[in-house]
N, C-alpha and C positions, 0 to 999 in steps of 0.2 A: 504494499500500500504506500503512495507515494504522497505524502501530507505538503498541503500546497497554502500558502497566506499568497493574497491576491492584493495589490494596493493600485488605486487608481482613483482620481478625484471626479471622473463623471460617473453619474449614477447607473445609466444605462451601461456603460461597460462593466464596472462592478457586477451590476447583477448578471450580465452574460456570462462572464468568469466564473462567478459563482455557481450558476445553473449548469455551465459546462463541467465544471469539474464536480459537482454533487451527482451529476447524471452518470457520471463513466465510471466504469468498474475498474478499481486499481488506483484512483486517486480519492483524496479525502480533503475538505476544506479545513485547514487550520484556522482560520482567522482572515481578517480582511482591515484595509487601511485606507483612509482617503488622502492621507499627507505622507510626506518622507518620514517627520517625526514618529507619526503612529506606525507605519512601517517597520522602524527600528524598534519600537517597543513592542508590538505584536510579535516578531520574529524572535527577539531574545527570549521572550516569555512563553513561546509554542514551540521553538525549534524545529521548524518544517523542515522538510528536505529541499523545497525549492520557495521561492519567492519570484511570483510572477510581477514586475515592477514597472511601473509608469514613469517617464522621464520628468515629466513637468508636472509637479505636485507642489500646493502650497507648502511654506516653509521649506524644509531641507528638500532639494530634489532627487531625482533618482539616483543620480550618480553620487551625491553625497552620503545619501542612504545607505546605497549599497556599499560604500568605503566603510561606512561606520557598523554595518551588519557584519562584514566582512573581519573586521578589527576584533569583533568579540564574539564571532560565530563562524570561523574559517571554513566551516565544512560544510556551509550553506551554498546551495546553487543558485545564483540569481539569473532570472530570464528576464531581458528588458522587452515589453512589448508596448509599442510607442506609434505616435503618427509622425514622429520626427527623423526626417529621411536626409539626414546630412553627415558628412565624413567627420566632422568636430565633433558631434555628439555621439556619434559610433565609436570613435575611438577614445573619446573621454570614459565612456561607460566599460570597454574593454580595459583601461588603464585600472579603474578602481577595482576590477576584478569579475566583471560581468562575463558569465560562460554564453551567453546568447543573446541575440540581437533580433527582434521579429516584427515587423511592422503590423500596426491593428488592421490592416484590409485582409492579413491573412485567414484562410478559413479555420474553422473550428479543429479539423483533424490536425492540420498543420500546429497549430497552437499545441494541441495534445502530444504531437509529437516532438515538439521542441521541450515540452516540460518532460518529458519521458529520458528524452537524450541529455540534458543537463543533468538531470536525477542522477543518471548513470555515470557522472564525471566527465562526459565528453561536451564540446564546443558546436554551436548549432547558430546557424544564422539564416533569414529568409532568403529567397530566392533571388531578390534583388539586390539584398545586402551581399551576396555571397559574390554575386558578379560584378559588383563594383571593388569588393575585397581583392578579387583575382586579378584585375587590372591594376590596382594600387601596387601589389606586391609583384607583378608580373611586368610592368612598365618599366624600361631602363629609365634611371635615375640620370639628369642632368649633370654635367662635372659642377661642382660648385667653384663659385668664386673665392671662396674662402676656406680653403682645406684644412687650416688651422682650427677651425671652429667645430665644436662637437655638434650632434644634431639637433639637441636642445638648443645650444647656443645660436645657431643657425635660425631655429624656429622664432626663438625671442627676437632676432635681428629683423627679421623678415616682418615680423608685428612691429616693431619700432618704425620700420620705412613706411609702414602702413600707418602711420600715426598713432598708433596705440600707447597708451601709457602704461606706468608698472603696475598700477593697480588693477587695471583691464586686462593686462597681461597674466597677472596671478589668476585671476577669474577663469578667464578662458582656459587656463592649462592646467587649472587646479592646483597652482603651487602658491607658498606664501610670497608675501612680498618680499621678504628678506631672501628667498632663493632666486627672487628675480633680479634682486638689486645685485646679488653676487654675481650671478649670470652675467648683467650687463657690465660689470666692473671687470669681467674676465675677457668681453668682448672688446670694450675698451683697450685693453693691453695687448691683445692679439691683432686688433687691427691697426694700434700704434696710433691713437688717436687720445684726447683729453677730454671730450664731451661729447654729450648725446647726438647734438646737430652734425658735428664731421662724423661719428659713426652713421649716422641716416644717410648722410650726402653720399659716403661710400657705398652704403648699401643699394641706393636707389642707381647709383651711375653702374653697380653691376646686375640692375635688371629686379630687385626685389622691392616687394611692395608697391605702393603707389601713394605719391603724396596726397595728403587731407584735401578735399574741395576747399575753395576759399570761403 
């Protein structure tokens, strides 16, 4: 029997998931939540096998809730079920420890299959997501204009070049502001510049980011 907690702030989605799990042999509803904070509390109390987690909920979002759950209950399988179809959210969820990422347009059988797969300790992605991931990992990477930078530093430099401040970079990459500041300092050293404006100028000259609109 696979015990499942469902977390979604949309009443119709929550009701549909609850009915699907309760009406399916081999799955049992262990609890439900409508916010990220509730998802953490219910999961730590009930200790289910799987949490079906929406990404966008009041309070802590799905990524933050996933990270908090896995810190306290690392054996829990997190399956993201969302309408958010973008690379940034996908990879943020994977970095947080989610084992699956399925879109809400998926049919009931696909959702049930995803629940069973992550409960078995494997990873699964919806068909549209899997295709994009395959392209991401098989597409050749262009040569970097800054070979001395680590992948994380290059990611931060690209966001800097797009006009993103440290606070926004920290939120987007799920990092602390101190970590971002340390990376920015390393970027300055490796690019042999003394300030942010000079680093951004070099990055834009190399084709990274885009200048913010006037």
